[in-house]
C-alpha positions, -999 to +999 in steps of 0.1 A: -767+016-712-780+037-684-770+071-668-781+081-633-786+118-627-785+132-591-805+163-586-791+179-555-817+206-555-848+204-531-869+214-562-877+185-585-887+209-612-862+237-606-835+250-628-810+223-617-835+196-626-844+213-659-807+215-667-802+178-660-832+169-680-817+187-710-786+165-708-807+135-705-827+144-735-795+142-756-786+109-740-820+095-748-817+105-784-787+082-786-806+053-771-792+057-736-816+052-707-817+079-680-830+083-645-831+115-625-831+111-587-839+141-565-821+140-532-822+177-522-856+173-506-844+144-484-830+144-449-795+131-455-770+136-427-732+138-431-707+110-428-701+099-392-667+085-400-675+051-383-658+031-410-685+004-410-690+007-448-657-009-454-668-041-436-705-040-446-701-028-482-728-003-476-735+027-454-745+016-419-771+044-419-780+044-456-810+022-454-829+047-433-824+077-456-823+057-490-786+064-496-777+027-501-805+022-527-793+052-547-756+042-543-764+007-558-781+023-587-751+046-592-728+016-590-748-003-617-751+027-640-728+033-670-725+071-664-732+095-637-745+131-637-744+153-605-764+186-604-765+212-577-779+246-571-753+271-559-757+281-522-732+306-508-708+300-537-708+263-532-729+231-535-759+228-512-755+210-478-777+180-485-758+172-517-725+176-499-735+151-472-748+127-499-717+128-520-694+123-490-711+092-480-720+077-514-685+081-528-668+070-497-690+038-496-696+031-533-668+051-550-647+020-558-675+010-581-675+043-600-640+039-614-637+048-651-674+058-654-681+089-675-693+117-652-703+153-655-712+181-631-740+207-637-746+237-615-775+262-615-773+297-600-787+332-601-754+351-605-721+341-589-703+311-573-706+287-603-669+277-606-665+269-568-696+246-569-686+230-602-650+224-590-663+208-557-683+182-576-654+174-600-632+167-569-653+136-563-648+124-598-611+129-599-603+111-567-625+081-578-607+079-612-639+086-632-638+100-667-649+137-666-670+145-697-659+176-715-682+203-726-677+237-745-674+259-713-679+254-675-712+236-670-733+263-654-769+277-662-782+310-649-817+319-637-834+330-606-870+318-608-880+283-618-876+279-656-854+310-661-826+286-671-844+281-704-835+316-713-798+310-708-794+298-744-756+293-740-761+273-708-787+251-724-763+245-753-737+234-728-761+208-714-766+196-749-729+192-755-725+173-722-752+149-733-737+143-768-702+139-754-712+115-726-731+094-752-700+093-773-678+082-744-703+056-733-704+041-768-666+041-772-664+022-740-691-003-750-673-009-784-639-012-770-621-045-763-593-028-745-593-038-708-596-011-681-561-005-665-556-024-633-562-002-603-530+006-584-526-002-548-528+032-532-497+043-513-507+064-482-481+088-469-485+107-438-465+138-431-468+134-394-453+102-380 
């Protein structure tokens, strides 16, 4: 089993990355492979709404910025973690562009995968950022991994998150709970429910 963790921060060793690493540590204790991919330092533009991904099965622009390669890794993974720093009470722009495109292109392959969001911040805006990431999980029918509180860690300078002992414990809980869900899925012989054909209703006709 493998979990892909997306670090939305531009800092590969920042508080977001360290928080994800804490989750991954617990997963690895349970024999689950992990990989952290930093995308916050890449140049990833927003979705152009061209619709080409529906025909190609990949983003028409994703080979240039690496999105398709990462999307394929996420699709092949058993679980997904998304981490973001908090910018202006929300997730950072590069991560937003990435999530819009990767979920629109590959989201159909994420269905029923366990997923969790992690946010790192100095002081305020955690819930807004955390909620934004969870929206992607919900619309894609992913299984949101529970923790003991909302998944946020606090700290200003790099490494300050380690002093947030409650936040670090939350990361530990995410790892343990995700490992449990992954093992339950692996051991189960109950088939995944058939996906419903979505009914699209427009208010303006």
